[in-house]
VEXDREN-2710 file (C-alpha; in Angstrom, 1 decimal):
% VEXDREN-2710
k/r/px/py/pz
1/SER/24.9/-11.7/24.3
2/PRO/25.0/-13.9/27.4
3/ALA/27.4/-16.4/25.8
4/PRO/29.3/-16.5/22.5
5/GLY/26.9/-17.5/19.7
6/ALA/23.9/-16.9/21.9
7/LYS/20.9/-14.6/21.0
8/VAL/21.6/-10.9/21.6
9/PHE/19.5/-8.9/24.0
10/CYS/18.8/-6.0/21.7
11/ASN/19.3/-4.9/18.1
12/VAL/19.4/-1.5/16.2
13/GLY/15.8/-0.5/15.5
14/GLN/14.3/-2.4/18.4
15/ARG/12.0/-0.6/20.8
16/VAL/13.0/-0.8/24.5
17/SER/11.3/0.1/27.7
18/VAL/12.8/1.3/31.0
19/GLY/14.4/-1.7/32.8
20/ASP/14.8/-3.9/29.6
21/THR/18.1/-5.7/29.6
22/LEU/20.3/-4.3/26.8
23/CYS/23.5/-6.4/27.4
24/ILE/25.6/-8.1/30.0
25/ILE/29.0/-6.8/31.1
26/GLU/31.5/-9.1/32.9
27/ALA/33.5/-7.4/35.6
28/MET/35.8/-9.4/37.8
29/LYS/34.2/-12.7/36.7
30/ILE/30.7/-11.3/37.7
31/LEU/28.1/-10.9/35.0
32/ASN/26.1/-7.6/35.4
33/GLN/22.9/-7.0/33.4
34/ILE/22.8/-3.5/31.9
35/GLU/19.3/-2.2/31.8
36/SER/17.8/0.7/29.8
37/ASP/17.3/3.8/31.8
38/LYS/14.8/5.2/29.2
39/ALA/12.2/4.1/26.7
40/GLY/12.7/4.5/23.0
41/THR/14.3/2.9/19.9
42/VAL/17.9/1.6/19.8
43/LYS/19.5/3.8/17.2
44/ALA/23.1/2.5/17.5
45/ILE/25.2/0.0/19.4
46/LEU/28.5/1.7/20.1
47/VAL/30.6/-1.4/21.2
48/ASP/31.2/-4.8/19.8
49/ASP/30.6/-8.1/21.6
50/ALA/33.5/-9.0/23.9
51/GLN/35.0/-5.5/23.5
52/PRO/36.5/-4.1/26.8
53/VAL/34.6/-1.0/28.1
54/GLU/35.4/1.7/30.6
55/TYR/33.3/3.0/33.4
56/ASP/30.7/5.5/32.2
57/GLN/31.4/4.7/28.5
58/PRO/28.3/5.1/26.3
59/LEU/27.2/1.7/25.0
60/PHE/24.0/2.5/23.1
61/VAL/22.1/5.4/21.5
62/ILE/18.4/5.3/22.4
63/GLU/16.0/7.9/21.1
END
C-alpha cells in the first residue's frame, strides 16, 4: 500500500491488466510503482507489506 493503513493496490483473486500498479517499493527513499507485465488474475502475493525485497525477487503470482 502507498502508506501504512492505506488501501492496497491489488488483492488475491483480483484481475489485473498490463500496466496496472501492483505495489510500491521504496528504494533509497524513492517510491517506485511496480506494474503488472501481464494480464490475468492475482493468485498469490509472495511478500508482506513493509518486508525487504531483493532485486529480481518474485512478488506476485499472476495467471
